[in-house]
N, C-alpha and C positions, 0 to 999 in steps of 0.2 A: 816711132810707132803712135798711131795716134790713140784718146784716149776712148774706155766705154761709155757712152753717154746713158746707157741704159734705156729705159721705154718710155714713150714719150706716146700720148693719146689724144686724140682730137685735136690734130695738127692740120696747117693749113699752109700753103706756099705764099712767099709775098714777093711778086716781080719790082722787082727794083729797075729805074730807068737814069743811065749815065748820062751827063750833061751832054749837051751837044758842043763838044769842046775838041778842036782839030788835036790829037795826040792824047786824049785823056783814056781812050778804050786799052789802050798802048800801054799807059802808067799805071791803069788800073789792073792790068793782067801780070805787069811786071811786079808789082808791092803784091799781089793775091793771085800768083802763081798755083795753077789747077782749078780756078773758079770757073762754075759752069756762068755759058752766057746763054740766056732762053729768052727772048735775044739780049735782055740785062741779065745781072747779077740775080740769085735770088737767096734768102733766106727763109726760116720755118719757123713757126710757133707754136706752142701746144701745151699740154697739162702733164707734166711729168707724173708718173707712174713710179718709176723707183731711178734714183740716179746712181749708177756703181763707182763714179767718180768724186761723187760727195758733194757734188756742188749745189744740190735744189734739194728740197723735200719734198717728199708726194704731195699732189695735187697742187704745188706751184706751177705758175705759168713761167713759162721760158722761151726766150728767143736764140736763132740760134746765130752763128759765124757765117760768112758764106758758103753757099753749098758747092760741093766738089761732084757727087755724084748721087743720084735719085733710083734706086730700084724697087720699084712699087712692088713685083712678083713675091719679093723675099721682105718687104719691110723693112728696109734697110736706107737710110740717109747719113750719107759722108759729107762732114764741112772740115773746114779747111784744117782741124785738128782734133775731133771728135766723129765716132760713129754710133748712130743711134739705132735702135729698133723703133718703128711707127705702128701705130694700128689705125683706125678710124680718120682716115683722110678726109679733110673738109668739114670736119666741127668744131672746130676753133670757136671761142670765144670771139675772136678778133677776125674777120674775114680778110682777103685782100688787100691791104693797106699800100699798097708799093711802095715808095719813098717815104711816105711816114710812119712807119714802122723803125725807122731810124729815129722819130722821137720818142718813141716808148722806152721809159725807164723805171726800173722798179729800184726801191728802198727796201 
């Protein structure tokens, strides 16, 4: 069962591009089954309102694992291991950074 990721506001999608290497997409999907491709994998970032799993404090910025599904009507994003409730799409401090989002680390 996936964790409840709580509520995230001011969220933004990040569209990643897989390397143009023969067999890479198949290997990616074997490693991350269920990952949504649109056309490449997606992650999202945003500001934490509450985190039921206790990983983040309110006001912290977060970046998700790979997204499995997005339901904008219900405001729900499911990642590889967590289900988040989201509000205020497109207002994140980070615009769509594409693959550069993979280089953002928090201490």
